[in-house]
N, CA, C and O atoms as a Tripos MOL2 file, in Angstrom:
@<TRIPOS>MOLECULE
protein
  288   287    72     0     0
PROTEIN
NO_CHARGES

@<TRIPOS>ATOM
      1 N           0.8460   -1.1740    0.0000 N.3       1 MET1
      2 CA          0.0000    0.0000    0.0000 C.3       1 MET1
      3 C           0.8940    1.2410    0.0000 C.2       1 MET1
      4 O           1.8580    1.3310    0.7600 O.2       1 MET1
      5 N           0.5520    2.1910   -0.8680 N.am      2 LYS2
      6 CA          1.3470    3.4030   -0.9920 C.3       2 LYS2
      7 C           0.9240    4.4180    0.0730 C.2       2 LYS2
      8 O          -0.2670    4.6620    0.2650 O.2       2 LYS2
      9 N           1.8960    5.0020    0.7550 N.am      3 LEU3
     10 CA          1.6050    6.0000    1.7730 C.3       3 LEU3
     11 C           1.3010    7.3410    1.1160 C.2       3 LEU3
     12 O           1.9220    7.7160    0.1210 O.2       3 LEU3
     13 N           0.3370    8.0540    1.6870 N.am      4 LYS4
     14 CA         -0.0080    9.3760    1.1740 C.3       4 LYS4
     15 C           0.8920   10.4130    1.8250 C.2       4 LYS4
     16 O           1.1870   10.3460    3.0180 O.2       4 LYS4
     17 N           1.3160   11.3570    1.0260 N.am      5 ARG5
     18 CA          2.1820   12.4230    1.5100 C.3       5 ARG5
     19 C           1.3210   13.5660    2.0460 C.2       5 ARG5
     20 O           0.3560   13.9700    1.3970 O.2       5 ARG5
     21 N           1.6560   14.0800    3.2040 N.am      6 ARG6
     22 CA          0.9340   15.2130    3.7900 C.3       6 ARG6
     23 C           1.4620   16.5070    3.1880 C.2       6 ARG6
     24 O           2.6590   16.6500    2.9390 O.2       6 ARG6
     25 N           0.5510   17.4450    2.9600 N.am      7 LEU7
     26 CA          0.9410   18.7440    2.4280 C.3       7 LEU7
     27 C           1.3550   19.6670    3.5620 C.2       7 LEU7
     28 O           0.8210   19.5900    4.6690 O.2       7 LEU7
     29 N           2.2970   20.5270    3.2800 N.am      8 SER8
     30 CA          2.6750   21.5320    4.2700 C.3       8 SER8
     31 C           1.6120   22.6310    4.2730 C.2       8 SER8
     32 O           0.7560   22.6740    3.3900 O.2       8 SER8
     33 N           1.6700   23.5140    5.2650 N.am      9 GLU9
     34 CA          0.7050   24.6060    5.3450 C.3       9 GLU9
     35 C           0.8070   25.5130    4.1320 C.2       9 GLU9
     36 O          -0.2070   25.9830    3.6150 O.2       9 GLU9
     37 N           2.0160   25.7570    3.6840 N.am     10 LYS10
     38 CA          2.2170   26.6220    2.5100 C.3      10 LYS10
     39 C           1.6140   25.9850    1.2630 C.2      10 LYS10
     40 O           0.9850   26.6770    0.4610 O.2      10 LYS10
     41 N           1.7960   24.6850    1.0880 N.am     11 GLU11
     42 CA          1.2230   23.9890   -0.0720 C.3      11 GLU11
     43 C          -0.3070   23.9820   -0.0100 C.2      11 GLU11
     44 O          -0.9730   24.1760   -1.0270 O.2      11 GLU11
     45 N          -0.8550   23.7590    1.1750 N.am     12 GLU12
     46 CA         -2.3100   23.7950    1.3380 C.3      12 GLU12
     47 C          -2.8570   25.1730    0.9990 C.2      12 GLU12
     48 O          -3.8830   25.2950    0.3300 O.2      12 GLU12
     49 N          -2.1620   26.2150    1.4660 N.am     13 PHE13
     50 CA         -2.6020   27.5810    1.2080 C.3      13 PHE13
     51 C          -2.5550   27.8960   -0.2830 C.2      13 PHE13
     52 O          -3.4630   28.5410   -0.8060 O.2      13 PHE13
     53 N          -1.5130   27.4510   -0.9690 N.am     14 GLU14
     54 CA         -1.3950   27.7010   -2.4120 C.3      14 GLU14
     55 C          -2.5220   27.0130   -3.1790 C.2      14 GLU14
     56 O          -3.0800   27.6020   -4.1050 O.2      14 GLU14
     57 N          -2.8630   25.7930   -2.8170 N.am     15 ILE15
     58 CA         -3.9590   25.0810   -3.4780 C.3      15 ILE15
     59 C          -5.2880   25.7670   -3.1890 C.2      15 ILE15
     60 O          -6.1160   25.9240   -4.0860 O.2      15 ILE15
     61 N          -5.4960   26.1760   -1.9360 N.am     16 MET16
     62 CA         -6.7230   26.8760   -1.5750 C.3      16 MET16
     63 C          -6.8390   28.1800   -2.3590 C.2      16 MET16
     64 O          -7.9250   28.5400   -2.8110 O.2      16 MET16
     65 N          -5.7190   28.8880   -2.5190 N.am     17 LYS17
     66 CA         -5.7150   30.1320   -3.2810 C.3      17 LYS17
     67 C          -6.1170   29.8940   -4.7330 C.2      17 LYS17
     68 O          -6.8880   30.6690   -5.2980 O.2      17 LYS17
     69 N          -5.6020   28.8360   -5.3330 N.am     18 LEU18
     70 CA         -5.9300   28.5270   -6.7270 C.3      18 LEU18
     71 C          -7.4130   28.2190   -6.9010 C.2      18 LEU18
     72 O          -8.0380   28.6640   -7.8640 O.2      18 LEU18
     73 N          -7.9630   27.4650   -5.9750 N.am     19 VAL19
     74 CA         -9.3790   27.0930   -6.0740 C.3      19 VAL19
     75 C         -10.2730   28.3020   -5.8160 C.2      19 VAL19
     76 O         -11.2140   28.5450   -6.5710 O.2      19 VAL19
     77 N          -9.9940   29.0520   -4.7730 N.am     20 LEU20
     78 CA        -10.8520   30.1760   -4.4190 C.3      20 LEU20
     79 C         -10.7340   31.3260   -5.4080 C.2      20 LEU20
     80 O         -11.6690   32.1130   -5.5560 O.2      20 LEU20
     81 N          -9.6020   31.4320   -6.0820 N.am     21 ASP21
     82 CA         -9.4390   32.4550   -7.1060 C.3      21 ASP21
     83 C         -10.4480   32.2520   -8.2310 C.2      21 ASP21
     84 O         -10.9380   33.2200   -8.8130 O.2      21 ASP21
     85 N         -10.7550   31.0040   -8.5350 N.am     22 LYS22
     86 CA        -11.7470   30.7090   -9.5800 C.3      22 LYS22
     87 C         -13.1320   31.1950   -9.1610 C.2      22 LYS22
     88 O         -13.8770   31.7090   -9.9950 O.2      22 LYS22
     89 N         -13.4900   31.0440   -7.8960 N.am     23 PHE23
     90 CA        -14.7710   31.5400   -7.4180 C.3      23 PHE23
     91 C         -14.8290   33.0630   -7.4720 C.2      23 PHE23
     92 O         -15.8750   33.6390   -7.7690 O.2      23 PHE23
     93 N         -13.7020   33.7120   -7.1830 N.am     24 LEU24
     94 CA        -13.6440   35.1670   -7.2640 C.3      24 LEU24
     95 C         -13.8920   35.6280   -8.6980 C.2      24 LEU24
     96 O         -14.6860   36.5410   -8.9250 O.2      24 LEU24
     97 N         -13.2240   35.0100   -9.6610 N.am     25 TRP25
     98 CA        -13.4290   35.3610  -11.0690 C.3      25 TRP25
     99 C         -14.8680   35.0780  -11.4920 C.2      25 TRP25
    100 O         -15.4680   35.8740  -12.2130 O.2      25 TRP25
    101 N         -15.4190   33.9660  -11.0550 N.am     26 LEU26
    102 CA        -16.7970   33.6160  -11.3920 C.3      26 LEU26
    103 C         -17.7730   34.6530  -10.8320 C.2      26 LEU26
    104 O         -18.7010   35.0700  -11.5250 O.2      26 LEU26
    105 N         -17.5680   35.0650   -9.5910 N.am     27 GLY27
    106 CA        -18.4350   36.0670   -8.9700 C.3      27 GLY27
    107 C         -18.3890   37.3920   -9.6980 C.2      27 GLY27
    108 O         -19.4280   37.9970   -9.9610 O.2      27 GLY27
    109 N         -17.1780   37.8530  -10.0310 N.am     28 PHE28
    110 CA        -17.0600   39.1140  -10.7540 C.3      28 PHE28
    111 C         -17.5840   38.9920  -12.1810 C.2      28 PHE28
    112 O         -18.1240   39.9550  -12.7250 O.2      28 PHE28
    113 N         -17.4310   37.8280  -12.7860 N.am     29 GLY29
    114 CA        -17.9670   37.6210  -14.1320 C.3      29 GLY29
    115 C         -19.4820   37.7050  -14.1520 C.2      29 GLY29
    116 O         -20.0620   38.3520  -15.0240 O.2      29 GLY29
    117 N         -20.1240   37.0510  -13.1900 N.am     30 ILE30
    118 CA        -21.5880   37.0960  -13.1000 C.3      30 ILE30
    119 C         -22.0510   38.5160  -12.8060 C.2      30 ILE30
    120 O         -23.0320   38.9860  -13.3810 O.2      30 ILE30
    121 N         -21.3430   39.1970  -11.9100 N.am     31 LEU31
    122 CA        -21.6790   40.5770  -11.5730 C.3      31 LEU31
    123 C         -21.5400   41.4830  -12.7980 C.2      31 LEU31
    124 O         -22.4130   42.3100  -13.0580 O.2      31 LEU31
    125 N         -20.4600   41.3320  -13.5420 N.am     32 ALA32
    126 CA        -20.2430   42.1460  -14.7440 C.3      32 ALA32
    127 C         -21.3030   41.8520  -15.8030 C.2      32 ALA32
    128 O         -21.7770   42.7700  -16.4720 O.2      32 ALA32
    129 N         -21.6780   40.5880  -15.9600 N.am     33 PHE33
    130 CA        -22.7250   40.2360  -16.9180 C.3      33 PHE33
    131 C         -24.0530   40.8710  -16.5190 C.2      33 PHE33
    132 O         -24.8080   41.3350  -17.3740 O.2      33 PHE33
    133 N         -24.3320   40.8890  -15.2290 N.am     34 GLY34
    134 CA        -25.5570   41.5320  -14.7500 C.3      34 GLY34
    135 C         -25.5530   43.0270  -15.0020 C.2      34 GLY34
    136 O         -26.5770   43.5990  -15.3750 O.2      34 GLY34
    137 N         -24.4070   43.6650  -14.8010 N.am     35 ILE35
    138 CA        -24.2980   45.0990  -15.0820 C.3      35 ILE35
    139 C         -24.4670   45.3550  -16.5770 C.2      35 ILE35
    140 O         -25.1310   46.3110  -16.9760 O.2      35 ILE35
    141 N         -23.8710   44.5060  -17.3930 N.am     36 TYR36
    142 CA        -24.0260   44.6220  -18.8450 C.3      36 TYR36
    143 C         -25.5020   44.5130  -19.2470 C.2      36 TYR36
    144 O         -25.9970   45.3140  -20.0400 O.2      36 TYR36
    145 N         -26.1940   43.5180  -18.6940 N.am     37 ARG37
    146 CA        -27.6170   43.3380  -19.0260 C.3      37 ARG37
    147 C         -28.4510   44.5080  -18.5250 C.2      37 ARG37
    148 O         -29.4160   44.9120  -19.1740 O.2      37 ARG37
    149 N         -28.0790   45.0540  -17.3650 N.am     38 ALA38
    150 CA        -28.8300   46.1880  -16.8270 C.3      38 ALA38
    151 C         -28.6470   47.4280  -17.6980 C.2      38 ALA38
    152 O         -29.5810   48.2130  -17.8610 O.2      38 ALA38
    153 N         -27.4620   47.6080  -18.2550 N.am     39 ILE39
    154 CA        -27.2060   48.7650  -19.1130 C.3      39 ILE39
    155 C         -27.8260   48.5750  -20.4990 C.2      39 ILE39
    156 O         -28.4490   49.4930  -21.0310 O.2      39 ILE39
    157 N         -27.6570   47.3960  -21.0770 N.am     40 MET40
    158 CA        -28.1140   47.1680  -22.4500 C.3      40 MET40
    159 C         -29.6310   47.0070  -22.5570 C.2      40 MET40
    160 O         -30.2250   47.4740  -23.5290 O.2      40 MET40
    161 N         -30.2580   46.3700  -21.6000 N.am     41 TYR41
    162 CA        -31.7000   46.1130  -21.6870 C.3      41 TYR41
    163 C         -32.4410   47.0150  -20.7130 C.2      41 TYR41
    164 O         -32.8580   48.1170  -21.0690 O.2      41 TYR41
    165 N         -32.5990   46.5530  -19.5070 N.am     42 ASN42
    166 CA        -33.1580   47.3960  -18.4550 C.3      42 ASN42
    167 C         -32.6400   46.8820  -17.1170 C.2      42 ASN42
    168 O         -32.0160   45.8240  -17.0380 O.2      42 ASN42
    169 N         -32.9040   47.6360  -16.0930 N.am     43 PHE43
    170 CA        -32.3640   47.3090  -14.7790 C.3      43 PHE43
    171 C         -32.8380   45.9450  -14.2940 C.2      43 PHE43
    172 O         -32.0660   45.1840  -13.7100 O.2      43 PHE43
    173 N         -34.0980   45.6420  -14.5360 N.am     44 TYR44
    174 CA        -34.6640   44.3890  -14.0350 C.3      44 TYR44
    175 C         -34.1200   43.1660  -14.7640 C.2      44 TYR44
    176 O         -34.1430   42.0610  -14.2220 O.2      44 TYR44
    177 N         -33.6300   43.3570  -15.9930 N.am     45 ALA45
    178 CA        -33.0430   42.2360  -16.7350 C.3      45 ALA45
    179 C         -31.7130   41.8010  -16.1160 C.2      45 ALA45
    180 O         -31.3330   40.6350  -16.2180 O.2      45 ALA45
    181 N         -31.0070   42.7350  -15.4750 N.am     46 GLY46
    182 CA        -29.6980   42.4150  -14.9260 C.3      46 GLY46
    183 C         -29.6440   42.2360  -13.4280 C.2      46 GLY46
    184 O         -28.6390   41.7630  -12.8960 O.2      46 GLY46
    185 N         -30.7140   42.6080  -12.7330 N.am     47 ILE47
    186 CA        -30.6710   42.5950  -11.2670 C.3      47 ILE47
    187 C         -30.4490   41.2020  -10.7010 C.2      47 ILE47
    188 O         -29.7930   41.0600   -9.6690 O.2      47 ILE47
    189 N         -30.9780   40.1700  -11.3500 N.am     48 TRP48
    190 CA        -30.8010   38.8120  -10.8240 C.3      48 TRP48
    191 C         -29.3520   38.3650  -10.9370 C.2      48 TRP48
    192 O         -28.8330   37.6940  -10.0450 O.2      48 TRP48
    193 N         -28.6960   38.7360  -12.0350 N.am     49 PHE49
    194 CA        -27.2840   38.3840  -12.1870 C.3      49 PHE49
    195 C         -26.4170   39.1860  -11.2190 C.2      49 PHE49
    196 O         -25.4510   38.6640  -10.6620 O.2      49 PHE49
    197 N         -26.7650   40.4480  -11.0270 N.am     50 ILE50
    198 CA        -26.0200   41.2740  -10.0730 C.3      50 ILE50
    199 C         -26.1590   40.6940   -8.6680 C.2      50 ILE50
    200 O         -25.1740   40.5880   -7.9380 O.2      50 ILE50
    201 N         -27.3740   40.3210   -8.2930 N.am     51 ALA51
    202 CA        -27.6080   39.7310   -6.9650 C.3      51 ALA51
    203 C         -26.8560   38.4130   -6.8120 C.2      51 ALA51
    204 O         -26.2750   38.1500   -5.7600 O.2      51 ALA51
    205 N         -26.8640   37.5810   -7.8580 N.am     52 ALA52
    206 CA        -26.1490   36.3010   -7.7850 C.3      52 ALA52
    207 C         -24.6480   36.5270   -7.6380 C.2      52 ALA52
    208 O         -23.9930   35.8160   -6.8770 O.2      52 ALA52
    209 N         -24.0950   37.5020   -8.3510 N.am     53 GLY53
    210 CA        -22.6700   37.8140   -8.2320 C.3      53 GLY53
    211 C         -22.3180   38.3150   -6.8460 C.2      53 GLY53
    212 O         -21.2900   37.9370   -6.2840 O.2      53 GLY53
    213 N         -23.1720   39.1680   -6.2920 N.am     54 ILE54
    214 CA        -22.9330   39.6870   -4.9400 C.3      54 ILE54
    215 C         -22.9940   38.5590   -3.9170 C.2      54 ILE54
    216 O         -22.1510   38.4840   -3.0220 O.2      54 ILE54
    217 N         -23.9800   37.6880   -4.0440 N.am     55 ILE55
    218 CA        -24.1000   36.5600   -3.1080 C.3      55 ILE55
    219 C         -22.8770   35.6610   -3.1900 C.2      55 ILE55
    220 O         -22.3490   35.2370   -2.1620 O.2      55 ILE55
    221 N         -22.4200   35.3670   -4.4040 N.am     56 LEU56
    222 CA        -21.2360   34.5250   -4.5670 C.3      56 LEU56
    223 C         -20.0030   35.1790   -3.9510 C.2      56 LEU56
    224 O         -19.1960   34.4960   -3.3210 O.2      56 LEU56
    225 N         -19.8460   36.4860   -4.1230 N.am     57 LEU57
    226 CA        -18.6980   37.1820   -3.5460 C.3      57 LEU57
    227 C         -18.7810   37.2480   -2.0190 C.2      57 LEU57
    228 O         -17.7550   37.1700   -1.3440 O.2      57 LEU57
    229 N         -19.9800   37.3890   -1.4730 N.am     58 VAL58
    230 CA        -20.1400   37.3950   -0.0110 C.3      58 VAL58
    231 C         -19.7950   36.0230    0.5610 C.2      58 VAL58
    232 O         -19.1200   35.9290    1.5860 O.2      58 VAL58
    233 N         -20.2550   34.9640   -0.0960 N.am     59 ILE59
    234 CA        -19.9110   33.6100    0.3510 C.3      59 ILE59
    235 C         -18.4020   33.4000    0.2720 C.2      59 ILE59
    236 O         -17.8070   32.8090    1.1730 O.2      59 ILE59
    237 N         -17.7900   33.8800   -0.7950 N.am     60 PHE60
    238 CA        -16.3410   33.7900   -0.9610 C.3      60 PHE60
    239 C         -15.6200   34.5110    0.1810 C.2      60 PHE60
    240 O         -14.6890   33.9640    0.7720 O.2      60 PHE60
    241 N         -16.0500   35.7380    0.4880 N.am     61 ALA61
    242 CA        -15.4180   36.5110    1.5630 C.3      61 ALA61
    243 C         -15.5950   35.8200    2.9120 C.2      61 ALA61
    244 O         -14.6670   35.7850    3.7210 O.2      61 ALA61
    245 N         -16.7770   35.2740    3.1530 N.am     62 TRP62
    246 CA        -17.0220   34.5590    4.4150 C.3      62 TRP62
    247 C         -16.1120   33.3460    4.5260 C.2      62 TRP62
    248 O         -15.5420   33.0890    5.5870 O.2      62 TRP62
    249 N         -15.9740   32.5950    3.4250 N.am     63 PHE63
    250 CA        -15.1410   31.3970    3.4450 C.3      63 PHE63
    251 C         -13.6730   31.7520    3.6800 C.2      63 PHE63
    252 O         -12.9830   31.0650    4.4330 O.2      63 PHE63
    253 N         -13.1970   32.8100    3.0490 N.am     64 ILE64
    254 CA        -11.8140   33.2470    3.2430 C.3      64 ILE64
    255 C         -11.5950   33.6600    4.7000 C.2      64 ILE64
    256 O         -10.5950   33.2800    5.3090 O.2      64 ILE64
    257 N         -12.5190   34.4310    5.2530 N.am     65 ALA65
    258 CA        -12.3850   34.8660    6.6480 C.3      65 ALA65
    259 C         -12.4040   33.6690    7.5890 C.2      65 ALA65
    260 O         -11.6450   33.6310    8.5570 O.2      65 ALA65
    261 N         -13.2560   32.6970    7.3160 N.am     66 ARG66
    262 CA        -13.3320   31.5030    8.1650 C.3      66 ARG66
    263 C         -12.0340   30.7100    8.1000 C.2      66 ARG66
    264 O         -11.5290   30.2600    9.1290 O.2      66 ARG66
    265 N         -11.4920   30.5370    6.9040 N.am     67 GLU67
    266 CA        -10.2420   29.8020    6.7490 C.3      67 GLU67
    267 C          -9.0830   30.5510    7.4010 C.2      67 GLU67
    268 O          -8.1980   29.9330    7.9930 O.2      67 GLU67
    269 N          -9.0870   31.8790    7.2960 N.am     68 PHE68
    270 CA         -8.0290   32.6690    7.9140 C.3      68 PHE68
    271 C          -8.0810   32.5280    9.4290 C.2      68 PHE68
    272 O          -7.0440   32.3670   10.0730 O.2      68 PHE68
    273 N          -9.2700   32.5860    9.9980 N.am     69 GLU69
    274 CA         -9.4210   32.4130   11.4400 C.3      69 GLU69
    275 C          -9.0080   31.0060   11.8570 C.2      69 GLU69
    276 O          -8.3960   30.8320   12.9100 O.2      69 GLU69
    277 N          -9.3330   30.0030   11.0490 N.am     70 PHE70
    278 CA         -8.9760   28.6210   11.3520 C.3      70 PHE70
    279 C          -7.4590   28.4470   11.3160 C.2      70 PHE70
    280 O          -6.9000   27.7200   12.1370 O.2      70 PHE70
    281 N          -6.7910   29.1120   10.3700 N.am     71 ALA71
    282 CA         -5.3430   28.9850   10.2330 C.3      71 ALA71
    283 C          -4.6130   29.6420   11.3990 C.2      71 ALA71
    284 O          -3.5170   29.2150   11.7610 O.2      71 ALA71
    285 N          -5.2040   30.6670   11.9840 N.am     72 ARG72
    286 CA         -4.5660   31.3500   13.1090 C.3      72 ARG72
    287 C          -4.5800   30.4280   14.2670 C.2      72 ARG72
    288 O          -4.0930   30.7800   15.3420 O.2      72 ARG72
@<TRIPOS>BOND
     1     1     2 1
     2     2     3 1
     3     3     4 2
     4     3     5 am
     5     5     6 1
     6     6     7 1
     7     7     8 2
     8     7     9 am
     9     9    10 1
    10    10    11 1
    11    11    12 2
    12    11    13 am
    13    13    14 1
    14    14    15 1
    15    15    16 2
    16    15    17 am
    17    17    18 1
    18    18    19 1
    19    19    20 2
    20    19    21 am
    21    21    22 1
    22    22    23 1
    23    23    24 2
    24    23    25 am
    25    25    26 1
    26    26    27 1
    27    27    28 2
    28    27    29 am
    29    29    30 1
    30    30    31 1
    31    31    32 2
    32    31    33 am
    33    33    34 1
    34    34    35 1
    35    35    36 2
    36    35    37 am
    37    37    38 1
    38    38    39 1
    39    39    40 2
    40    39    41 am
    41    41    42 1
    42    42    43 1
    43    43    44 2
    44    43    45 am
    45    45    46 1
    46    46    47 1
    47    47    48 2
    48    47    49 am
    49    49    50 1
    50    50    51 1
    51    51    52 2
    52    51    53 am
    53    53    54 1
    54    54    55 1
    55    55    56 2
    56    55    57 am
    57    57    58 1
    58    58    59 1
    59    59    60 2
    60    59    61 am
    61    61    62 1
    62    62    63 1
    63    63    64 2
    64    63    65 am
    65    65    66 1
    66    66    67 1
    67    67    68 2
    68    67    69 am
    69    69    70 1
    70    70    71 1
    71    71    72 2
    72    71    73 am
    73    73    74 1
    74    74    75 1
    75    75    76 2
    76    75    77 am
    77    77    78 1
    78    78    79 1
    79    79    80 2
    80    79    81 am
    81    81    82 1
    82    82    83 1
    83    83    84 2
    84    83    85 am
    85    85    86 1
    86    86    87 1
    87    87    88 2
    88    87    89 am
    89    89    90 1
    90    90    91 1
    91    91    92 2
    92    91    93 am
    93    93    94 1
    94    94    95 1
    95    95    96 2
    96    95    97 am
    97    97    98 1
    98    98    99 1
    99    99   100 2
   100    99   101 am
   101   101   102 1
   102   102   103 1
   103   103   104 2
   104   103   105 am
   105   105   106 1
   106   106   107 1
   107   107   108 2
   108   107   109 am
   109   109   110 1
   110   110   111 1
   111   111   112 2
   112   111   113 am
   113   113   114 1
   114   114   115 1
   115   115   116 2
   116   115   117 am
   117   117   118 1
   118   118   119 1
   119   119   120 2
   120   119   121 am
   121   121   122 1
   122   122   123 1
   123   123   124 2
   124   123   125 am
   125   125   126 1
   126   126   127 1
   127   127   128 2
   128   127   129 am
   129   129   130 1
   130   130   131 1
   131   131   132 2
   132   131   133 am
   133   133   134 1
   134   134   135 1
   135   135   136 2
   136   135   137 am
   137   137   138 1
   138   138   139 1
   139   139   140 2
   140   139   141 am
   141   141   142 1
   142   142   143 1
   143   143   144 2
   144   143   145 am
   145   145   146 1
   146   146   147 1
   147   147   148 2
   148   147   149 am
   149   149   150 1
   150   150   151 1
   151   151   152 2
   152   151   153 am
   153   153   154 1
   154   154   155 1
   155   155   156 2
   156   155   157 am
   157   157   158 1
   158   158   159 1
   159   159   160 2
   160   159   161 am
   161   161   162 1
   162   162   163 1
   163   163   164 2
   164   163   165 am
   165   165   166 1
   166   166   167 1
   167   167   168 2
   168   167   169 am
   169   169   170 1
   170   170   171 1
   171   171   172 2
   172   171   173 am
   173   173   174 1
   174   174   175 1
   175   175   176 2
   176   175   177 am
   177   177   178 1
   178   178   179 1
   179   179   180 2
   180   179   181 am
   181   181   182 1
   182   182   183 1
   183   183   184 2
   184   183   185 am
   185   185   186 1
   186   186   187 1
   187   187   188 2
   188   187   189 am
   189   189   190 1
   190   190   191 1
   191   191   192 2
   192   191   193 am
   193   193   194 1
   194   194   195 1
   195   195   196 2
   196   195   197 am
   197   197   198 1
   198   198   199 1
   199   199   200 2
   200   199   201 am
   201   201   202 1
   202   202   203 1
   203   203   204 2
   204   203   205 am
   205   205   206 1
   206   206   207 1
   207   207   208 2
   208   207   209 am
   209   209   210 1
   210   210   211 1
   211   211   212 2
   212   211   213 am
   213   213   214 1
   214   214   215 1
   215   215   216 2
   216   215   217 am
   217   217   218 1
   218   218   219 1
   219   219   220 2
   220   219   221 am
   221   221   222 1
   222   222   223 1
   223   223   224 2
   224   223   225 am
   225   225   226 1
   226   226   227 1
   227   227   228 2
   228   227   229 am
   229   229   230 1
   230   230   231 1
   231   231   232 2
   232   231   233 am
   233   233   234 1
   234   234   235 1
   235   235   236 2
   236   235   237 am
   237   237   238 1
   238   238   239 1
   239   239   240 2
   240   239   241 am
   241   241   242 1
   242   242   243 1
   243   243   244 2
   244   243   245 am
   245   245   246 1
   246   246   247 1
   247   247   248 2
   248   247   249 am
   249   249   250 1
   250   250   251 1
   251   251   252 2
   252   251   253 am
   253   253   254 1
   254   254   255 1
   255   255   256 2
   256   255   257 am
   257   257   258 1
   258   258   259 1
   259   259   260 2
   260   259   261 am
   261   261   262 1
   262   262   263 1
   263   263   264 2
   264   263   265 am
   265   265   266 1
   266   266   267 1
   267   267   268 2
   268   267   269 am
   269   269   270 1
   270   270   271 1
   271   271   272 2
   272   271   273 am
   273   273   274 1
   274   274   275 1
   275   275   276 2
   276   275   277 am
   277   277   278 1
   278   278   279 1
   279   279   280 2
   280   279   281 am
   281   281   282 1
   282   282   283 1
   283   283   284 2
   284   283   285 am
   285   285   286 1
   286   286   287 1
   287   287   288 2
@<TRIPOS>SUBSTRUCTURE
     1 MET1         2 RESIDUE 1 A MET
     2 LYS2         6 RESIDUE 1 A LYS
     3 LEU3        10 RESIDUE 1 A LEU
     4 LYS4        14 RESIDUE 1 A LYS
     5 ARG5        18 RESIDUE 1 A ARG
     6 ARG6        22 RESIDUE 1 A ARG
     7 LEU7        26 RESIDUE 1 A LEU
     8 SER8        30 RESIDUE 1 A SER
     9 GLU9        34 RESIDUE 1 A GLU
    10 LYS10       38 RESIDUE 1 A LYS
    11 GLU11       42 RESIDUE 1 A GLU
    12 GLU12       46 RESIDUE 1 A GLU
    13 PHE13       50 RESIDUE 1 A PHE
    14 GLU14       54 RESIDUE 1 A GLU
    15 ILE15       58 RESIDUE 1 A ILE
    16 MET16       62 RESIDUE 1 A MET
    17 LYS17       66 RESIDUE 1 A LYS
    18 LEU18       70 RESIDUE 1 A LEU
    19 VAL19       74 RESIDUE 1 A VAL
    20 LEU20       78 RESIDUE 1 A LEU
    21 ASP21       82 RESIDUE 1 A ASP
    22 LYS22       86 RESIDUE 1 A LYS
    23 PHE23       90 RESIDUE 1 A PHE
    24 LEU24       94 RESIDUE 1 A LEU
    25 TRP25       98 RESIDUE 1 A TRP
    26 LEU26      102 RESIDUE 1 A LEU
    27 GLY27      106 RESIDUE 1 A GLY
    28 PHE28      110 RESIDUE 1 A PHE
    29 GLY29      114 RESIDUE 1 A GLY
    30 ILE30      118 RESIDUE 1 A ILE
    31 LEU31      122 RESIDUE 1 A LEU
    32 ALA32      126 RESIDUE 1 A ALA
    33 PHE33      130 RESIDUE 1 A PHE
    34 GLY34      134 RESIDUE 1 A GLY
    35 ILE35      138 RESIDUE 1 A ILE
    36 TYR36      142 RESIDUE 1 A TYR
    37 ARG37      146 RESIDUE 1 A ARG
    38 ALA38      150 RESIDUE 1 A ALA
    39 ILE39      154 RESIDUE 1 A ILE
    40 MET40      158 RESIDUE 1 A MET
    41 TYR41      162 RESIDUE 1 A TYR
    42 ASN42      166 RESIDUE 1 A ASN
    43 PHE43      170 RESIDUE 1 A PHE
    44 TYR44      174 RESIDUE 1 A TYR
    45 ALA45      178 RESIDUE 1 A ALA
    46 GLY46      182 RESIDUE 1 A GLY
    47 ILE47      186 RESIDUE 1 A ILE
    48 TRP48      190 RESIDUE 1 A TRP
    49 PHE49      194 RESIDUE 1 A PHE
    50 ILE50      198 RESIDUE 1 A ILE
    51 ALA51      202 RESIDUE 1 A ALA
    52 ALA52      206 RESIDUE 1 A ALA
    53 GLY53      210 RESIDUE 1 A GLY
    54 ILE54      214 RESIDUE 1 A ILE
    55 ILE55      218 RESIDUE 1 A ILE
    56 LEU56      222 RESIDUE 1 A LEU
    57 LEU57      226 RESIDUE 1 A LEU
    58 VAL58      230 RESIDUE 1 A VAL
    59 ILE59      234 RESIDUE 1 A ILE
    60 PHE60      238 RESIDUE 1 A PHE
    61 ALA61      242 RESIDUE 1 A ALA
    62 TRP62      246 RESIDUE 1 A TRP
    63 PHE63      250 RESIDUE 1 A PHE
    64 ILE64      254 RESIDUE 1 A ILE
    65 ALA65      258 RESIDUE 1 A ALA
    66 ARG66      262 RESIDUE 1 A ARG
    67 GLU67      266 RESIDUE 1 A GLU
    68 PHE68      270 RESIDUE 1 A PHE
    69 GLU69      274 RESIDUE 1 A GLU
    70 PHE70      278 RESIDUE 1 A PHE
    71 ALA71      282 RESIDUE 1 A ALA
    72 ARG72      286 RESIDUE 1 A ARG
């Protein structure tokens, strides 16, 4: 049986950064798409995308704060 190698704290942090960076880009992308729809069509056409982007970014910020507190 092959033994699994444990990651150091720095390696864990780098992997977490790579994964969470994708959520950050996704949140801003959805938010930008909502702003685009609000400008091009009307406010109500984009408000759902804007709200979804904001919710995703708030969840992202909460998760980062929780992980930072856990690491301390």
